[in-house]
RODO-2510 file (C-alpha; in nm, 4 decimals, decimal comma):
residues 288
     n   res          X          Y          Z
     1     m     4,0816    18,8284     8,0452
     2     k     4,0540    18,9633     7,6964
     3     v     3,8114    18,8165     7,4433
     4     c     3,9757    18,7350     7,1124
     5     a     3,7320    18,5910     6,8567
     6     i     3,9250    18,4095     6,5852
     7     g     3,7429    18,3749     6,2565
     8     g     3,8505    18,0250     6,1673
     9     l     4,1197    18,1273     5,9218
    10     i     4,4527    17,9622     5,9931
    11     s     4,6347    18,2827     5,9041
    12     l     4,4828    18,4525     6,2058
    13     v     4,6224    18,1876     6,4350
    14     l     4,9644    18,2035     6,2744
    15     f     4,9967    18,5783     6,2366
    16     g     4,7755    18,7276     6,5036
    17     a     4,4577    18,9317     6,5067
    18     s     4,3652    19,2880     6,5837
    19     g     4,0753    19,4722     6,7355
    20     c     3,9987    19,2136     7,0031
    21     r     4,0098    19,4275     7,3156
    22     s     3,8148    19,3770     7,6334
    23     s     3,8053    19,5727     7,9547
    24     n     3,7035    19,2656     8,1520
    25     p     4,0070    19,0519     8,2426
    26     s     3,7864    18,7676     8,3678
    27     q     3,6309    18,6920     8,0278
    28     p     3,7480    18,3686     7,8597
    29     l     3,9123    18,3415     7,5217
    30     l     3,6752    18,2507     7,2397
    31     v     3,8288    17,9976     7,0051
    32     a     3,7570    17,8721     6,6558
    33     p     3,8637    17,5596     6,4686
    34     v     4,2299    17,5266     6,3806
    35     s     4,4296    17,2335     6,2529
    36     v     4,6561    17,0454     6,4901
    37     e     4,9493    17,1010     6,2568
    38     d     4,9139    17,4781     6,2782
    39     a     4,8602    17,5071     6,6534
    40     l     5,0778    17,2206     6,7711
    41     l     5,3557    17,1672     6,5207
    42     e     5,3901    17,5007     6,3397
    43     h     5,5393    17,7578     6,5734
    44     s     5,5821    18,0626     6,3492
    45     s     5,3565    18,2937     6,5486
    46     l     5,4884    18,1937     6,8912
    47     d     5,8472    18,1975     6,7667
    48     r     5,8064    18,5494     6,6346
    49     l     5,6340    18,6637     6,9518
    50     l     5,9154    18,5351     7,1721
    51     r     6,1945    18,6627     6,9480
    52     e     6,0453    19,0101     6,9475
    53     h     5,9743    19,0357     7,3206
    54     v     6,2376    18,8262     7,5000
    55     d     6,5594    19,0166     7,5609
    56     g     6,8243    18,7981     7,7236
    57     d     6,6755    18,6819     8,0525
    58     r     6,4061    18,9519     8,0494
    59     v     6,0707    19,0089     7,8774
    60     d     5,9491    19,3399     7,7373
    61     y     5,6018    19,3206     7,8889
    62     a     5,5104    19,6784     7,7994
    63     r     5,5673    19,6051     7,4305
    64     l     5,4030    19,2635     7,4567
    65     l     5,0968    19,4270     7,6079
    66     r     5,0627    19,6376     7,2934
    67     n     5,0979    19,3243     7,0780
    68     r     4,8910    19,0883     7,2879
    69     a     4,6548    18,9992     7,0016
    70     t     4,9234    18,7673     6,8635
    71     l     4,9586    18,5954     7,2011
    72     d     4,5817    18,5602     7,2257
    73     a     4,5736    18,3988     6,8817
    74     v     4,8419    18,1488     6,9875
    75     l     4,6457    18,0643     7,3015
    76     a     4,3246    18,0267     7,1028
    77     g     4,4922    17,7697     6,8805
    78     m     4,6243    17,5799     7,1820
    79     a     4,2782    17,5815     7,3366
    80     r     4,1202    17,4151     7,0345
    81     i     4,3549    17,1159     7,0194
    82     t     4,1771    16,7992     7,1331
    83     p     4,3192    16,5281     7,3602
    84     s     4,3010    16,2787     7,0719
    85     q     4,4994    16,5117     6,8474
    86     l     4,7626    16,5424     7,1183
    87     a     4,7682    16,1663     7,1675
    88     d     4,8528    16,1205     6,7994
    89     q     5,1731    16,3214     6,8407
    90     s     5,5107    16,1980     6,9616
    91     p     5,5879    16,2192     7,3356
    92     a     5,8368    16,4970     7,2600
    93     a     5,5767    16,6960     7,0644
    94     r     5,3258    16,6573     7,3484
    95     m     5,5827    16,7685     7,6032
    96     a     5,6764    17,0685     7,3888
    97     f     5,3087    17,1605     7,3560
    98     w     5,2549    17,1688     7,7328
    99     i     5,5763    17,3616     7,7996
   100     n     5,4685    17,6192     7,5416
   101     a     5,1198    17,6327     7,6906
   102     y     5,2606    17,6891     8,0401
   103     n     5,4917    17,9657     7,9250
   104     a     5,2329    18,1347     7,7037
   105     w     4,9722    18,1396     7,9803
   106     t     5,2294    18,2735     8,2245
   107     l     5,2895    18,5619     7,9846
   108     r     4,9155    18,6158     7,9529
   109     s     4,8742    18,6107     8,3316
   110     i     5,1313    18,8885     8,3656
   111     l     4,9699    19,0946     8,0889
   112     d     4,6302    19,0660     8,2560
   113     h     4,7745    19,2441     8,5612
   114     y     5,0466    19,4606     8,4078
   115     p     5,1725    19,6754     8,5626
   116     i     5,1351    19,4536     8,8680
   117     e     4,9646    19,6080     9,1679
   118     s     5,1196    19,5053     9,4964
   119     s     4,9585    19,4405     9,8304
   120     l     5,1121    19,5703    10,1497
   121     l     5,1129    19,2280    10,3128
   122     r     5,2703    19,0397    10,0217
   123     s     5,5265    19,3141     9,9725
   124     l     5,6689    19,2277    10,3125
   125     v     5,7862    18,9005    10,1568
   126     y     5,7970    18,9473     9,7792
   127     p     5,8960    19,2320     9,5433
   128     e     5,6172    19,4740     9,4581
   129     n     5,6260    19,3747     9,0897
   130     s     5,6383    18,9991     9,1525
   131     i     5,4101    18,7386     9,0014
   132     r     5,3533    18,6373     9,3642
   133     q     5,1422    18,9519     9,4022
   134     i     4,8764    18,8080     9,1677
   135     d     4,5909    18,6218     9,3351
   136     d     4,5654    18,2517     9,2472
   137     v     4,8007    18,2914     8,9522
   138     w     4,8992    17,9237     8,9567
   139     q     4,5514    17,7961     9,0445
   140     k     4,3390    17,9843     8,7911
   141     r     4,2275    17,7573     8,5065
   142     h     4,2780    17,8418     8,1410
   143     p     4,1505    17,6882     7,8153
   144     v     4,4128    17,4459     7,6856
   145     a     4,3654    17,1329     7,4740
   146     s     3,9850    17,1443     7,4890
   147     g     3,9926    17,1499     7,8687
   148     r     4,0650    17,3936     8,1469
   149     w     4,4022    17,3664     8,3162
   150     s     4,5846    17,5755     8,5712
   151     l     4,9576    17,6392     8,5565
   152     e     4,9883    17,4282     8,8689
   153     q     4,8089    17,1382     8,7017
   154     i     5,0133    17,1624     8,3830
   155     e     5,3341    17,1397     8,5842
   156     h     5,2400    16,8883     8,8525
   157     e     4,9754    16,6731     8,6830
   158     i     5,1030    16,6660     8,3253
   159     l     5,4633    16,7682     8,2730
   160     r     5,6298    16,6195     8,5793
   161     p     5,4480    16,2860     8,6257
   162     k     5,3750    16,2090     8,2599
   163     h     5,6977    16,3203     8,0942
   164     r     5,9352    16,2519     8,3840
   165     d     6,2225    16,4732     8,2745
   166     p     6,3848    16,7012     8,5336
   167     r     6,4888    16,9424     8,2587
   168     i     6,1269    17,0557     8,2580
   169     h     6,2316    17,2839     8,5426
   170     f     6,4735    17,4631     8,3099
   171     a     6,2116    17,5096     8,0376
   172     i     5,9007    17,6396     8,2121
   173     n     5,9249    18,0009     8,3177
   174     c     5,7642    18,1601     8,6228
   175     a     5,8148    18,5219     8,5078
   176     s     6,0777    18,5797     8,7769
   177     v     6,4441    18,6760     8,7735
   178     g     6,5380    18,3660     8,9722
   179     c     6,3740    18,1337     8,7217
   180     p     6,5588    17,9806     8,4254
   181     p     6,5175    18,2414     8,1505
   182     l     6,2321    18,2175     7,9045
   183     r     6,3652    18,0738     7,5801
   184     a     6,3337    18,3130     7,2860
   185     e     6,1693    18,0484     7,0687
   186     a     5,8941    17,7926     7,0977
   187     y     5,9750    17,4378     7,2019
   188     r     5,9351    17,1854     6,9200
   189     g     5,9189    16,8103     6,9444
   190     e     6,1733    16,7416     6,6701
   191     v     6,4458    16,9445     6,8464
   192     l     6,3232    16,9250     7,2054
   193     e     6,6182    16,7205     7,3300
   194     q     6,8644    16,9795     7,2030
   195     q     6,6557    17,2664     7,3433
   196     l     6,6324    17,1109     7,6899
   197     e     7,0049    17,0372     7,6993
   198     e     7,0812    17,3959     7,6059
   199     q     6,8466    17,5255     7,8741
   200     a     7,0084    17,3030     8,1373
   201     r     7,3651    17,4010     8,0478
   202     e     7,2909    17,7713     8,0231
   203     f     7,1087    17,7748     8,3567
   204     l     7,3675    17,5729     8,5487
   205     n     7,6541    17,7835     8,4146
   206     d     7,4805    18,1140     8,4860
   207     a     7,6681    18,2635     8,7834
   208     r     7,3706    18,4885     8,8620
   209     r     7,1578    18,1860     8,9469
   210     n     7,4082    17,9122     9,0398
   211     r     7,7594    17,9441     9,1776
   212     i     7,9884    17,6445     9,1314
   213     s     8,3498    17,7201     9,2178
   214     p     8,6174    17,4508     9,2605
   215     t     8,8693    17,7159     9,3702
   216     q     8,6394    17,8391     9,6469
   217     n     8,5011    17,4929     9,7248
   218     v     8,1434    17,6111     9,6785
   219     v     7,8338    17,4572     9,5231
   220     e     7,5530    17,7073     9,5640
   221     v     7,2558    17,6296     9,3439
   222     s     6,9065    17,7562     9,2752
   223     r     6,6231    17,6814     9,5154
   224     i     6,4703    17,4842     9,2295
   225     f     6,7094    17,2027     9,3241
   226     e     6,5830    17,2154     9,6813
   227     w     6,2133    17,2287     9,5965
   228     f     6,2313    16,9652     9,3205
   229     g     6,5546    16,7831     9,4018
   230     a     6,3671    16,4527     9,4148
   231     d     6,2961    16,4855     9,0412
   232     f     6,6678    16,4403     8,9741
   233     r     6,6855    16,0969     9,1367
   234     d     6,7210    15,7887     8,9162
   235     d     6,4025    15,6469     9,0706
   236     a     6,2191    15,9792     9,0687
   237     s     5,8425    15,9578     9,0915
   238     f     5,8009    16,3217     8,9793
   239     t     5,5240    16,3489     9,2357
   240     a     5,7362    16,3926     9,5484
   241     d     5,8991    16,7236     9,6341
   242     g     6,1997    16,8060     9,8463
   243     p     6,5789    16,8185     9,8315
   244     a     6,7923    16,5279     9,7138
   245     p     7,1443    16,6726     9,7091
   246     k     7,3197    16,3507     9,6055
   247     a     7,0957    16,3142     9,3022
   248     v     7,1233    16,6836     9,2222
   249     l     7,5036    16,6733     9,2276
   250     r     7,5144    16,3660     9,0067
   251     r     7,2790    16,5153     8,7494
   252     i     7,4061    16,8717     8,7394
   253     a     7,7590    16,7421     8,6856
   254     e     7,6345    16,6502     8,3367
   255     w     7,5544    17,0158     8,2605
   256     v     7,8247    17,2251     8,4292
   257     d     8,1363    17,3236     8,2387
   258     e     8,3795    17,0384     8,1844
   259     g     8,6397    17,1723     8,4261
   260     s     8,3937    17,1576     8,7177
   261     r     8,2380    16,8143     8,6611
   262     d     8,4703    16,6058     8,8785
   263     f     8,4501    16,8689     9,1515
   264     v     8,0695    16,8576     9,1503
   265     r     8,0555    16,4759     9,1482
   266     s     8,2801    16,4532     9,4555
   267     f     8,1298    16,7463     9,6446
   268     p     7,9834    16,6537     9,9896
   269     p     7,6028    16,6563     9,9554
   270     d     7,5546    16,8021    10,3022
   271     q     7,7530    17,1097    10,1986
   272     v     7,5330    17,2026     9,9034
   273     e     7,3866    17,5497     9,9554
   274     y     7,0661    17,6870     9,8030
   275     r     7,0489    18,0436     9,6827
   276     a     6,7704    18,2805     9,7801
   277     y     6,5144    18,2871     9,4992
   278     d     6,4616    18,6206     9,3281
   279     w     6,0884    18,6689     9,2696
   280     e     6,1257    19,0071     9,0979
   281     l     5,9388    19,0204     8,7683
   282     n     6,1658    18,9391     8,4747
   283     d     6,0742    19,2678     8,3104
   284     t     6,3049    19,4667     8,0857
   285     r     6,1808    19,7659     8,2834
   286     r     6,3456    19,7051     8,6212
   287     g     6,0787    19,7420     8,8867
   288     g     5,8166    19,7532     8,6100
***
């Protein structure tokens, strides 16, 4: 992991830094003081980073690798935020912070191994350029909010049980083609509701990832709804996994196009099909 020493000036956090290269990917980020407003509520640097490197449902990792100093500066700011500073923010701002942290560290995890080297054994199951080729990618801990958190912990110990919103699954990105696309802007507390609704509608109405056809009598949805279907129940605990097709149908009817809503609501739950998940890296360079 690259070392990026930030000199304490807010401008470095907002606009990136240069000359912070390291040949050792296991080294931690070094962080310096930054105000909560700049790292948590101001999203100029992360917004610009995403706008410049997200292309539709793909990410230009080769270009991002050349500009990784900006990403490192964003992560350094996120690392310095304290739990008490987070607690002072609105629930929506806290949720946005953790979604951004998850997505930013996923990007960093890909860059640390880009281009991804595959193993013969894993390639029997997953694409050669998949995030699944990276050892312990969801278990490795990273500096976030004055602690060390893995992607797995952010999702399953913070976002799901504490914020209890199934649309989280449409916002966090696992760097894979089958995943809901990475949004080309940072999540922000003041517009989070609108952002999550847009993510849900775009994902559900994306025929590449979900197929809902009244004329063909088909509801074929992402594996996300099988793995985390229980999160869509009215009494969801957000700690239990597994399919819940009745709940999924009821909730996704809110997000599909208007002409399909009645069809989805009345569709037999035992006929819901789950699409194979595409673990290919969401790289603009196909097979990159």
